[in-house]
C-alpha positions in Angstrom: -40.8 -161.7 135.0 -44.5 -161.4 136.5 -46.0 -158.2 138.8 -45.8 -158.5 141.8 -49.6 -157.0 142.7 -51.4 -157.2 145.3 -53.6 -161.0 143.8 -49.6 -163.1 143.4 -47.5 -161.8 146.8 -49.2 -165.1 148.9 -46.2 -167.1 147.9 -44.1 -164.5 149.1 -45.7 -163.2 151.7 -45.9 -166.8 153.2 -42.0 -166.5 152.8 -41.6 -164.0 155.5 -44.8 -165.6 158.5 -41.8 -168.9 157.5 -39.1 -166.5 158.6 -41.3 -165.2 162.1 -42.1 -168.8 162.8 -38.7 -169.2 162.4 -38.3 -166.7 165.6 -40.5 -167.7 167.6 -39.1 -170.8 167.3 -35.8 -169.7 168.2 -36.8 -167.5 170.6 -38.3 -170.9 172.6 -36.1 -173.1 171.8 -33.1 -170.4 173.6 -36.3 -169.5 176.9 -36.0 -173.6 177.1 -32.2 -174.1 177.4 -31.2 -170.6 179.1 -34.4 -169.0 180.8 -35.0 -166.9 178.5 -35.5 -163.4 180.6 -38.7 -161.0 180.1 -36.6 -158.1 178.5 -34.8 -161.2 175.8 -38.2 -162.2 175.1 -39.5 -159.1 174.5 -36.2 -157.1 172.6 -36.8 -160.6 170.2 -39.9 -160.4 169.7 -39.9 -157.3 168.6 -37.1 -158.0 166.3 -39.3 -161.1 164.2 -42.2 -158.6 164.5 -40.3 -155.3 162.5 -38.7 -157.9 160.4 -41.3 -159.2 159.6 -43.5 -156.3 158.8 -40.8 -154.2 156.8 -39.5 -157.3 154.8 -43.1 -158.2 154.4 -43.9 -154.6 152.5 -40.8 -153.7 150.7 -41.8 -157.7 149.2 -45.2 -155.6 148.1 -43.6 -153.4 146.2 -41.1 -154.9 144.3 -41.2 -156.6 141.5 -40.1 -159.7 142.5 -42.0 -163.3 141.4 -40.7 -165.4 144.1 -38.6 -164.7 147.3 -35.0 -166.5 145.9 -33.2 -168.6 148.2 -30.4 -165.7 149.1 -32.5 -163.8 150.9 -33.8 -167.1 152.1 -30.6 -167.7 153.5 -30.7 -163.9 154.6 -34.2 -164.5 156.4 -32.3 -167.8 157.7 -29.5 -164.7 159.5 -31.8 -162.2 160.5 -33.6 -165.3 161.9 -30.4 -165.7 164.1 -29.5 -162.4 164.8 -32.6 -161.6 166.1 -31.7 -164.6 169.1 -28.5 -162.3 169.3 -30.5 -159.4 170.4 -32.6 -161.3 172.1 -29.6 -162.4 173.9 -28.0 -159.3 174.6 -31.4 -157.1 175.8 -31.3 -160.8 178.8 -27.8 -159.6 180.0 -28.5 -156.3 181.4 -30.6 -158.9 183.2 -28.9 -161.8 184.4 -25.0 -162.7 182.9 -25.4 -163.8 178.7 -24.4 -167.8 177.6 -21.8 -166.0 175.8 -21.0 -170.1 174.1 -24.7 -169.5 172.6 -24.1 -165.4 171.9 -20.8 -166.5 169.6 -22.5 -169.5 167.7 -25.2 -167.4 166.9 -23.3 -165.1 166.2 -20.7 -167.4 164.5 -23.3 -168.4 162.4 -25.1 -164.7 161.1 -21.0 -163.6 160.4 -20.8 -167.6 158.3 -24.1 -166.8 156.0 -23.4 -163.0 154.8 -20.1 -164.4 152.9 -23.0 -167.4 151.7 -26.4 -165.1 150.1 -24.2 -163.3 148.0 -22.4 -166.8 146.4 -26.2 -168.4 146.1 -27.7 -164.7 144.6 -24.9 -164.5 141.6 -24.0 -168.2 141.2 -28.7 -168.8 140.7 -29.2 -165.4 138.4 -31.1 -164.1 141.4 -29.1 -160.8 142.7 -31.7 -158.1 143.2 -31.5 -154.1 144.8 -34.7 -155.5 147.5 -31.6 -158.4 148.9 -28.7 -155.9 147.9 -30.8 -154.2 150.9 -32.9 -157.1 153.2 -28.8 -157.3 153.4 -27.0 -154.8 154.1 -30.1 -154.0 157.5 -29.8 -157.6 158.6 -25.8 -156.3 159.0 -26.5 -153.6 159.6 -28.6 -154.4 163.1 -25.9 -157.1 164.1 -23.9 -154.5 164.4 -25.7 -152.4 166.4 -26.9 -155.3 169.0 -23.2 -156.5 169.2 -21.8 -152.7 169.6 -23.9 -152.1 172.8 -23.0 -155.7 174.1 -19.9 -154.7 173.8 -19.7 -151.5 175.3 -21.1 -152.8 179.0 -17.5 -153.6 178.9 -15.7 -151.3 177.3 -18.3 -148.5 177.6 -20.9 -146.6 175.5 -18.0 -145.3 172.9 -18.1 -148.1 171.0 -21.9 -147.5 170.3 -20.2 -145.8 167.4 -19.8 -148.2 165.4 -23.6 -149.3 165.7 -24.7 -145.9 164.9 -22.7 -144.5 162.6 -25.0 -146.4 159.7 -28.1 -144.8 161.5 -26.2 -141.5 161.8 -25.7 -141.6 158.1 -28.6 -142.8 157.2 -31.0 -139.8 159.6 -28.3 -137.0 157.7 -29.2 -138.1 154.9 -32.8 -136.9 154.8 -31.7 -134.0 155.0 -28.5 -133.6 152.9 -30.1 -135.9 149.9 -26.3 -135.5 148.5 -25.7 -138.7 150.2 -28.2 -141.0 148.9 -26.5 -141.3 145.6 -26.0 -144.4 144.3 -22.3 -145.5 146.1 -19.9 -147.3 143.3 -18.8 -150.7 144.2 -16.5 -151.3 147.2 -13.8 -154.3 148.3 -13.1 -152.1 151.2 -15.9 -151.2 152.2 -16.8 -154.5 152.0 -14.0 -155.9 154.0 -14.1 -153.5 156.9 -18.1 -154.2 157.2 -17.7 -157.9 157.8 -14.1 -157.3 160.0 -16.6 -154.6 162.0 -19.0 -158.0 162.7 -15.5 -160.7 163.4 -14.3 -158.2 165.9 -17.3 -156.8 168.0 -17.3 -161.2 168.4 -13.5 -161.8 169.5 -14.5 -158.9 171.3 -17.5 -160.0 172.7 -16.4 -163.7 173.4 -13.8 -162.3 175.9 -10.5 -164.0 175.0 -8.5 -161.2 174.5 -8.2 -158.7 177.8 -9.0 -155.9 178.5 -6.6 -153.1 176.4 -6.1 -155.9 173.7 -10.6 -155.8 173.8 -9.3 -152.3 173.8 -7.5 -151.3 171.2 -9.8 -154.1 168.4 -12.5 -152.0 169.5 -10.7 -149.1 168.3 -9.4 -150.6 166.1 -13.0 -151.5 164.1 -14.0 -148.1 165.2 -11.9 -146.1 163.2 -11.5 -148.4 159.9 -15.2 -148.2 160.1 -15.0 -144.2 159.9 -12.1 -143.7 157.3 -14.5 -146.5 155.4 -17.7 -143.7 156.1 -15.7 -141.4 155.4 -14.3 -142.0 152.0 -17.4 -142.8 150.5 -19.1 -139.5 151.6 -16.2 -138.1 150.1 -16.6 -139.4 146.8 -21.0 -138.9 147.8 -19.7 -135.5 148.2 -17.3 -134.9 145.0 -19.8 -136.3 142.1 -23.3 -134.9 144.0 -23.6 -132.2 140.5 -22.2 -135.3 138.4 -25.5 -136.9 139.7 -28.1 -134.2 139.9 -27.0 -133.7 135.9 
């Protein structure tokens, strides 16, 4: 595998630039279709710029010789998440087009099951790809929790903020940075967050069941994080050694 020195990163930079371009096209399409407001444009453009900058830097520091099909799927999913972010930001100024919001989110969630399969089948799994996938998931859950919080209350924000609180805590408690073992339960809980928040945001549930679904999502996520933190605490000395 070729080393990713500055002289051979141009193809990777082209991939990230294409992703940023796709994000602009999606925002422009939303602008024409639903008259996206200033808040939506600002949030969408900020998301596109942040994604491009962070991903470009990560690729430049990685050992990847090519972007890979799985990362392309994740990049497409990130573009959809950028659209969801724009719609949620715009919802504070005017009622959002729920059908469009649900459609973008649903496709993003479906693609979440695709990129991992593509990576395994093509033998292109990488730590960068896994991290990219996880960060896109985290942003989508955060944005959806913001949207749902407008109707159910600010406590729903705990669902979207939990991962970022964990990351912040890991800066103070280094043992939280340990590598966790693969877990089907963890993946299932993470997938359920998006599904439950999407169903609630779609407005198909009365308030009481919607409240219960959000509470269930928070309870499952809290259990999953508590389980992982307990494992990291119990194995901290073994991993340090």
